[in-house]
A tleap script that builds the chain and sets N, CA, C and O, in Angstrom:
source leaprc.protein.ff14SB
mol = sequence {
  NMET SER VAL VAL ARG ALA GLY ILE SER GLY
  ILE VAL LEU PRO THR VAL PHE PRO SER LEU
  ASP HIE ALA LEU PRO ILE LEU TRP GLU ARG
  VAL ARG PRO LEU PRO ILE ARG ALA ALA HIE
  ARG ASP PHE ILE ARG ILE CYS ILE GLY PRO
  GLY GLY GLY ASP GLY ILE ALA ARG CYS LEU
  ALA ARG GLY GLY ARG TRP SER VAL THR LEU
  TYR VAL GLY GLU LEU THR ASN TRP THR ALA
  HIE PRO ILE THR ILE THR THR TYR ARG CPRO
}
set mol.1.N position { 0.906 -1.000 0.097 }
set mol.1.CA position { -0.030 -0.328 0.219 }
set mol.1.C position { 0.647 1.118 0.201 }
set mol.1.O position { 1.373 1.176 1.193 }
set mol.2.N position { 0.697 2.191 -0.452 }
set mol.2.CA position { 0.868 3.685 -0.575 }
set mol.2.C position { 1.064 4.336 0.636 }
set mol.2.O position { 0.248 4.150 1.539 }
set mol.3.N position { 1.732 4.850 0.750 }
set mol.3.CA position { 2.079 6.005 2.083 }
set mol.3.C position { 0.494 6.760 2.067 }
set mol.3.O position { -0.255 6.875 1.096 }
set mol.4.N position { 0.246 7.272 3.638 }
set mol.4.CA position { -1.476 7.651 4.027 }
set mol.4.C position { -1.044 8.983 4.463 }
set mol.4.O position { 0.053 9.407 4.825 }
set mol.5.N position { -2.303 9.583 4.320 }
set mol.5.CA position { -2.087 11.030 4.707 }
set mol.5.C position { -3.484 10.956 5.920 }
set mol.5.O position { -4.671 10.644 5.820 }
set mol.6.N position { -2.497 11.475 7.186 }
set mol.6.CA position { -4.547 10.918 7.946 }
set mol.6.C position { -4.243 12.542 8.840 }
set mol.6.O position { -3.226 13.233 8.883 }
set mol.7.N position { -5.273 12.686 9.319 }
set mol.7.CA position { -5.321 13.450 10.581 }
set mol.7.C position { -6.413 13.697 11.037 }
set mol.7.O position { -7.272 13.014 10.481 }
set mol.8.N position { -6.916 14.548 12.017 }
set mol.8.CA position { -8.239 14.887 12.981 }
set mol.8.C position { -8.222 16.416 13.105 }
set mol.8.O position { -7.341 17.119 13.600 }
set mol.9.N position { -9.423 16.788 12.532 }
set mol.9.CA position { -9.602 18.153 12.510 }
set mol.9.C position { -9.569 19.127 13.802 }
set mol.9.O position { -10.615 19.185 14.449 }
set mol.10.N position { -8.540 19.843 14.209 }
set mol.10.CA position { -8.493 20.917 15.254 }
set mol.10.C position { -7.982 20.108 16.432 }
set mol.10.O position { -8.073 20.609 17.553 }
set mol.11.N position { -7.252 18.443 16.219 }
set mol.11.CA position { -6.386 17.730 17.135 }
set mol.11.C position { -5.225 17.585 16.614 }
set mol.11.O position { -4.220 17.841 17.277 }
set mol.12.N position { -5.155 17.156 15.359 }
set mol.12.CA position { -4.127 16.198 14.127 }
set mol.12.C position { -4.055 16.927 13.323 }
set mol.12.O position { -5.178 17.255 12.938 }
set mol.13.N position { -2.630 17.794 12.391 }
set mol.13.CA position { -3.233 18.343 11.148 }
set mol.13.C position { -2.318 17.214 10.573 }
set mol.13.O position { -1.304 16.697 11.042 }
set mol.14.N position { -3.222 16.926 9.029 }
set mol.14.CA position { -2.891 16.348 8.183 }
set mol.14.C position { -1.238 16.066 7.904 }
set mol.14.O position { -0.473 16.982 7.600 }
set mol.15.N position { -0.848 14.781 8.042 }
set mol.15.CA position { 0.613 14.609 8.071 }
set mol.15.C position { 0.521 13.515 7.457 }
set mol.15.O position { -0.488 12.810 7.468 }
set mol.16.N position { 2.054 13.146 6.581 }
set mol.16.CA position { 1.692 12.154 5.273 }
set mol.16.C position { 3.252 10.829 6.676 }
set mol.16.O position { 4.233 11.164 7.340 }
set mol.17.N position { 2.608 9.553 6.438 }
set mol.17.CA position { 3.001 8.703 7.091 }
set mol.17.C position { 3.706 7.517 6.523 }
set mol.17.O position { 3.205 7.453 5.401 }
set mol.18.N position { 4.413 6.710 6.599 }
set mol.18.CA position { 5.002 5.782 5.584 }
set mol.18.C position { 4.072 4.895 5.560 }
set mol.18.O position { 4.001 4.321 4.474 }
set mol.19.N position { 3.183 4.492 6.491 }
set mol.19.CA position { 1.992 3.399 6.659 }
set mol.19.C position { 1.069 3.640 7.160 }
set mol.19.O position { 1.183 4.692 7.789 }
set mol.20.N position { -0.308 3.000 7.270 }
set mol.20.CA position { -1.001 3.120 7.735 }
set mol.20.C position { -0.776 2.360 9.175 }
set mol.20.O position { -1.507 2.834 10.045 }
set mol.21.N position { -0.156 1.574 9.504 }
set mol.21.CA position { 0.683 1.345 10.619 }
set mol.21.C position { 1.177 2.346 11.435 }
set mol.21.O position { 0.771 2.380 12.596 }
set mol.22.N position { 1.772 2.960 11.149 }
set mol.22.CA position { 2.691 3.848 11.349 }
set mol.22.C position { 1.385 5.283 12.008 }
set mol.22.O position { 1.423 5.828 13.112 }
set mol.23.N position { 0.376 5.536 10.882 }
set mol.23.CA position { -0.561 6.424 11.283 }
set mol.23.C position { -1.254 6.013 12.649 }
set mol.23.O position { -0.890 6.508 13.715 }
set mol.24.N position { -2.377 4.983 12.548 }
set mol.24.CA position { -2.677 4.900 13.791 }
set mol.24.C position { -2.811 4.852 15.331 }
set mol.24.O position { -3.779 5.136 16.036 }
set mol.25.N position { -1.535 4.400 15.669 }
set mol.25.CA position { -0.788 4.651 16.778 }
set mol.25.C position { -0.744 6.381 17.368 }
set mol.25.O position { -1.105 6.825 18.458 }
set mol.26.N position { -0.155 7.094 16.171 }
set mol.26.CA position { -0.100 8.417 16.631 }
set mol.26.C position { -1.685 9.536 16.700 }
set mol.26.O position { -2.100 10.427 17.442 }
set mol.27.N position { -2.108 8.909 15.598 }
set mol.27.CA position { -4.042 9.008 16.374 }
set mol.27.C position { -4.683 8.675 17.574 }
set mol.27.O position { -5.632 9.236 18.122 }
set mol.28.N position { -4.070 7.731 17.895 }
set mol.28.CA position { -4.925 6.831 19.266 }
set mol.28.C position { -4.001 7.592 20.183 }
set mol.28.O position { -4.669 8.418 20.805 }
set mol.29.N position { -3.100 7.623 20.414 }
set mol.29.CA position { -2.550 8.772 21.128 }
set mol.29.C position { -3.157 9.743 21.458 }
set mol.29.O position { -3.542 9.965 22.606 }
set mol.30.N position { -3.345 10.542 20.376 }
set mol.30.CA position { -3.699 11.790 20.331 }
set mol.30.C position { -5.633 11.745 20.932 }
set mol.30.O position { -6.192 12.709 21.456 }
set mol.31.N position { -6.205 10.569 20.693 }
set mol.31.CA position { -7.577 10.741 21.081 }
set mol.31.C position { -7.589 10.060 22.342 }
set mol.31.O position { -7.967 10.763 23.279 }
set mol.32.N position { -7.336 9.101 22.565 }
set mol.32.CA position { -7.271 8.543 24.036 }
set mol.32.C position { -7.483 9.178 25.390 }
set mol.32.O position { -8.164 8.743 26.319 }
set mol.33.N position { -6.670 10.448 25.320 }
set mol.33.CA position { -7.391 10.827 26.946 }
set mol.33.C position { -8.223 11.903 26.089 }
set mol.33.O position { -7.413 12.828 26.053 }
set mol.34.N position { -9.234 12.293 25.453 }
set mol.34.CA position { -9.933 13.063 25.412 }
set mol.34.C position { -11.031 12.663 26.166 }
set mol.34.O position { -10.957 11.638 26.845 }
set mol.35.N position { -12.283 13.503 26.126 }
set mol.35.CA position { -13.110 12.729 27.132 }
set mol.35.C position { -14.414 12.715 25.059 }
set mol.35.O position { -14.862 13.654 24.400 }
set mol.36.N position { -14.484 11.336 24.874 }
set mol.36.CA position { -14.782 10.968 23.664 }
set mol.36.C position { -16.095 10.495 24.579 }
set mol.36.O position { -16.281 10.194 25.758 }
set mol.37.N position { -17.001 10.614 23.217 }
set mol.37.CA position { -18.840 10.495 24.028 }
set mol.37.C position { -18.972 8.813 24.277 }
set mol.37.O position { -18.803 7.950 23.415 }
set mol.38.N position { -19.287 8.623 25.561 }
set mol.38.CA position { -19.479 7.190 25.855 }
set mol.38.C position { -19.588 6.037 24.730 }
set mol.38.O position { -18.768 5.195 24.363 }
set mol.39.N position { -21.299 6.397 24.202 }
set mol.39.CA position { -21.477 5.594 23.097 }
set mol.39.C position { -20.600 5.470 21.741 }
set mol.39.O position { -21.117 4.780 20.863 }
set mol.40.N position { -19.149 6.138 21.413 }
set mol.40.CA position { -19.078 6.310 20.763 }
set mol.40.C position { -17.594 6.012 20.887 }
set mol.40.O position { -16.911 5.862 19.874 }
set mol.41.N position { -17.140 5.934 21.967 }
set mol.41.CA position { -15.808 5.290 22.456 }
set mol.41.C position { -15.266 4.069 21.844 }
set mol.41.O position { -14.111 4.025 21.421 }
set mol.42.N position { -15.944 3.241 21.798 }
set mol.42.CA position { -15.895 1.852 21.400 }
set mol.42.C position { -15.258 1.913 20.337 }
set mol.42.O position { -14.079 1.563 20.295 }
set mol.43.N position { -15.978 2.413 19.168 }
set mol.43.CA position { -15.959 2.316 17.868 }
set mol.43.C position { -15.120 3.134 17.379 }
set mol.43.O position { -14.867 2.909 16.196 }
set mol.44.N position { -14.357 4.380 18.037 }
set mol.44.CA position { -13.345 4.938 17.750 }
set mol.44.C position { -12.071 3.768 18.071 }
set mol.44.O position { -11.329 3.288 17.215 }
set mol.45.N position { -12.057 3.496 19.409 }
set mol.45.CA position { -11.282 2.300 19.592 }
set mol.45.C position { -10.568 0.707 18.648 }
set mol.45.O position { -9.527 0.097 18.404 }
set mol.46.N position { -12.085 0.710 18.418 }
set mol.46.CA position { -12.035 -0.384 17.235 }
set mol.46.C position { -11.600 -0.111 15.904 }
set mol.46.O position { -11.122 -1.014 15.218 }
set mol.47.N position { -11.749 1.284 15.394 }
set mol.47.CA position { -11.047 1.429 14.068 }
set mol.47.C position { -9.400 2.163 14.259 }
set mol.47.O position { -8.407 1.874 13.591 }
set mol.48.N position { -9.465 2.882 15.050 }
set mol.48.CA position { -7.583 3.104 15.227 }
set mol.48.C position { -7.101 3.304 16.508 }
set mol.48.O position { -6.307 4.166 16.885 }
set mol.49.N position { -7.785 2.216 17.305 }
set mol.49.CA position { -6.989 1.808 18.951 }
set mol.49.C position { -6.297 0.623 18.237 }
set mol.49.O position { -6.610 0.271 17.099 }
set mol.50.N position { -5.106 -0.111 19.157 }
set mol.50.CA position { -4.569 -1.404 19.133 }
set mol.50.C position { -5.112 -2.037 18.616 }
set mol.50.O position { -6.319 -2.003 18.855 }
set mol.51.N position { -4.704 -2.855 17.758 }
set mol.51.CA position { -5.041 -4.115 16.767 }
set mol.51.C position { -5.988 -3.546 15.883 }
set mol.51.O position { -6.186 -4.463 15.085 }
set mol.52.N position { -6.674 -2.619 15.550 }
set mol.52.CA position { -7.255 -2.174 14.698 }
set mol.52.C position { -6.905 -1.605 13.503 }
set mol.52.O position { -5.688 -1.678 13.339 }
set mol.53.N position { -7.499 -1.050 12.574 }
set mol.53.CA position { -7.229 -0.693 11.146 }
set mol.53.C position { -7.455 -1.387 10.003 }
set mol.53.O position { -7.282 -1.080 8.823 }
set mol.54.N position { -8.061 -2.826 10.770 }
set mol.54.CA position { -8.297 -3.709 9.135 }
set mol.54.C position { -9.123 -3.076 8.505 }
set mol.54.O position { -8.665 -2.643 7.447 }
set mol.55.N position { -10.804 -2.673 8.816 }
set mol.55.CA position { -11.618 -2.115 7.676 }
set mol.55.C position { -11.384 -0.761 7.340 }
set mol.55.O position { -12.038 -0.141 6.502 }
set mol.56.N position { -9.952 -0.074 8.351 }
set mol.56.CA position { -9.616 1.069 7.616 }
set mol.56.C position { -8.865 0.514 5.989 }
set mol.56.O position { -9.357 0.753 4.886 }
set mol.57.N position { -7.709 -0.185 6.223 }
set mol.57.CA position { -7.037 -0.471 4.978 }
set mol.57.C position { -7.721 -1.138 3.952 }
set mol.57.O position { -7.389 -0.842 2.804 }
set mol.58.N position { -8.907 -2.262 4.171 }
set mol.58.CA position { -9.735 -2.172 3.427 }
set mol.58.C position { -10.476 -1.489 2.358 }
set mol.58.O position { -10.739 -1.765 1.188 }
set mol.59.N position { -10.792 -0.241 3.356 }
set mol.59.CA position { -11.642 0.910 2.508 }
set mol.59.C position { -10.269 1.410 1.920 }
set mol.59.O position { -10.221 1.379 0.690 }
set mol.60.N position { -9.252 1.822 2.507 }
set mol.60.CA position { -8.189 2.389 1.584 }
set mol.60.C position { -7.612 1.689 0.151 }
set mol.60.O position { -7.288 2.297 -0.869 }
set mol.61.N position { -7.589 0.604 0.323 }
set mol.61.CA position { -7.326 -0.537 -0.757 }
set mol.61.C position { -8.150 -0.219 -1.719 }
set mol.61.O position { -7.643 -0.148 -2.839 }
set mol.62.N position { -10.027 0.136 -1.555 }
set mol.62.CA position { -10.666 0.069 -2.932 }
set mol.62.C position { -11.113 1.603 -3.389 }
set mol.62.O position { -11.534 1.900 -4.507 }
set mol.63.N position { -10.921 2.533 -2.241 }
set mol.63.CA position { -11.251 3.996 -2.752 }
set mol.63.C position { -10.092 4.766 -2.144 }
set mol.63.O position { -10.182 5.988 -2.020 }
set mol.64.N position { -9.075 4.146 -1.785 }
set mol.64.CA position { -8.448 5.628 -1.098 }
set mol.64.C position { -8.630 6.311 -0.414 }
set mol.64.O position { -7.995 7.365 -0.392 }
set mol.65.N position { -9.684 5.991 0.552 }
set mol.65.CA position { -10.185 7.391 1.426 }
set mol.65.C position { -10.794 6.569 2.399 }
set mol.65.O position { -11.221 5.460 2.076 }
set mol.66.N position { -10.895 7.054 3.723 }
set mol.66.CA position { -11.496 6.091 4.741 }
set mol.66.C position { -12.004 7.835 5.647 }
set mol.66.O position { -11.239 8.789 5.503 }
set mol.67.N position { -13.107 7.976 6.373 }
set mol.67.CA position { -13.429 9.359 7.253 }
set mol.67.C position { -14.424 8.659 8.168 }
set mol.67.O position { -15.029 7.629 7.872 }
set mol.68.N position { -14.531 9.364 9.369 }
set mol.68.CA position { -15.157 9.062 10.548 }
set mol.68.C position { -15.571 10.420 11.394 }
set mol.68.O position { -14.786 11.361 11.281 }
set mol.69.N position { -16.534 10.575 12.088 }
set mol.69.CA position { -16.595 11.951 12.791 }
set mol.69.C position { -16.059 11.661 14.450 }
set mol.69.O position { -16.791 10.858 15.029 }
set mol.70.N position { -15.098 12.102 15.143 }
set mol.70.CA position { -14.869 12.019 16.110 }
set mol.70.C position { -15.737 13.094 16.979 }
set mol.70.O position { -15.690 14.322 16.911 }
set mol.71.N position { -16.378 12.434 17.646 }
set mol.71.CA position { -17.271 13.208 18.740 }
set mol.71.C position { -16.499 13.396 20.081 }
set mol.71.O position { -16.297 12.377 20.742 }
set mol.72.N position { -15.951 14.847 20.652 }
set mol.72.CA position { -15.240 14.895 21.929 }
set mol.72.C position { -16.277 15.719 22.822 }
set mol.72.O position { -16.713 16.831 22.525 }
set mol.73.N position { -16.577 15.034 23.889 }
set mol.73.CA position { -17.141 15.820 24.958 }
set mol.73.C position { -18.218 15.234 25.507 }
set mol.73.O position { -18.300 14.020 25.320 }
set mol.74.N position { -19.154 15.806 26.196 }
set mol.74.CA position { -20.770 15.485 26.939 }
set mol.74.C position { -21.788 15.483 25.973 }
set mol.74.O position { -21.627 15.771 24.787 }
set mol.75.N position { -22.930 15.123 26.556 }
set mol.75.CA position { -24.129 14.557 25.529 }
set mol.75.C position { -24.184 16.244 25.179 }
set mol.75.O position { -24.115 16.460 23.970 }
set mol.76.N position { -24.283 17.326 25.939 }
set mol.76.CA position { -24.626 18.771 25.421 }
set mol.76.C position { -23.943 19.984 25.225 }
set mol.76.O position { -24.095 21.196 25.077 }
set mol.77.N position { -22.912 18.850 25.313 }
set mol.77.CA position { -21.716 20.336 25.086 }
set mol.77.C position { -20.504 19.206 24.396 }
set mol.77.O position { -19.960 18.357 25.103 }
set mol.78.N position { -20.267 19.331 23.231 }
set mol.78.CA position { -19.354 18.422 22.426 }
set mol.78.C position { -19.322 18.998 21.217 }
set mol.78.O position { -20.167 19.660 20.614 }
set mol.79.N position { -18.031 18.593 20.891 }
set mol.79.CA position { -17.701 19.345 19.332 }
set mol.79.C position { -16.985 18.161 18.208 }
set mol.79.O position { -16.036 17.433 18.501 }
set mol.80.N position { -17.434 18.175 17.371 }
set mol.80.CA position { -17.093 17.443 15.753 }
set mol.80.C position { -15.822 17.427 15.309 }
set mol.80.O position { -15.494 18.555 14.943 }
set mol.81.N position { -14.913 16.576 15.178 }
set mol.81.CA position { -13.881 15.861 14.349 }
set mol.81.C position { -13.469 15.221 13.240 }
set mol.81.O position { -13.008 14.079 13.252 }
set mol.82.N position { -13.569 15.706 12.542 }
set mol.82.CA position { -13.650 14.349 10.979 }
set mol.82.C position { -11.921 14.193 11.376 }
set mol.82.O position { -10.986 14.985 11.488 }
set mol.83.N position { -12.097 12.759 11.504 }
set mol.83.CA position { -10.969 11.508 11.502 }
set mol.83.C position { -10.534 11.872 9.669 }
set mol.83.O position { -11.551 12.377 9.193 }
set mol.84.N position { -9.789 11.812 8.929 }
set mol.84.CA position { -9.879 11.208 7.311 }
set mol.84.C position { -8.314 10.646 7.461 }
set mol.84.O position { -7.409 11.021 8.206 }
set mol.85.N position { -8.350 9.897 6.741 }
set mol.85.CA position { -7.087 8.697 6.099 }
set mol.85.C position { -7.488 8.962 4.594 }
set mol.85.O position { -8.619 9.034 4.114 }
set mol.86.N position { -6.184 9.095 3.937 }
set mol.86.CA position { -6.136 8.583 2.855 }
set mol.86.C position { -4.967 8.067 2.047 }
set mol.86.O position { -3.949 8.394 2.656 }
set mol.87.N position { -4.667 7.410 0.956 }
set mol.87.CA position { -3.808 7.172 0.396 }
set mol.87.C position { -3.000 8.358 -0.247 }
set mol.87.O position { -3.608 9.427 -0.295 }
set mol.88.N position { -1.905 8.333 -0.675 }
set mol.88.CA position { -0.900 9.255 -0.652 }
set mol.88.C position { 0.178 8.527 -1.591 }
set mol.88.O position { 0.677 7.406 -1.487 }
set mol.89.N position { 0.398 9.687 -2.680 }
set mol.89.CA position { 1.578 9.421 -3.357 }
set mol.89.C position { 2.211 10.232 -4.026 }
set mol.89.O position { 1.927 10.616 -5.161 }
set mol.90.N position { 3.269 10.604 -3.255 }
set mol.90.CA position { 4.335 11.668 -3.270 }
set mol.90.C position { 4.588 11.828 -4.595 }
set mol.90.O position { 5.430 12.644 -4.969 }
savepdb mol mol.pdb
quit
């Protein structure tokens, strides 16, 4: 697979990584301590957390892009932060 560009709006600037395996731990470390909405935390952990990434890799192989919105905060006071990962050919 080609290199990937990954970022989280307002949290991690889009960055080019040599592979998805390099990008996911960085994204996860930035997201893990945040107050992610409880109903959303497990989904995000499965996507970008330890051992995750299989679904993302399949999406990247098919269409070159994967994205989801990360919801940070409490039920009545939260912000949306799109996570975007794309294949990138320098």
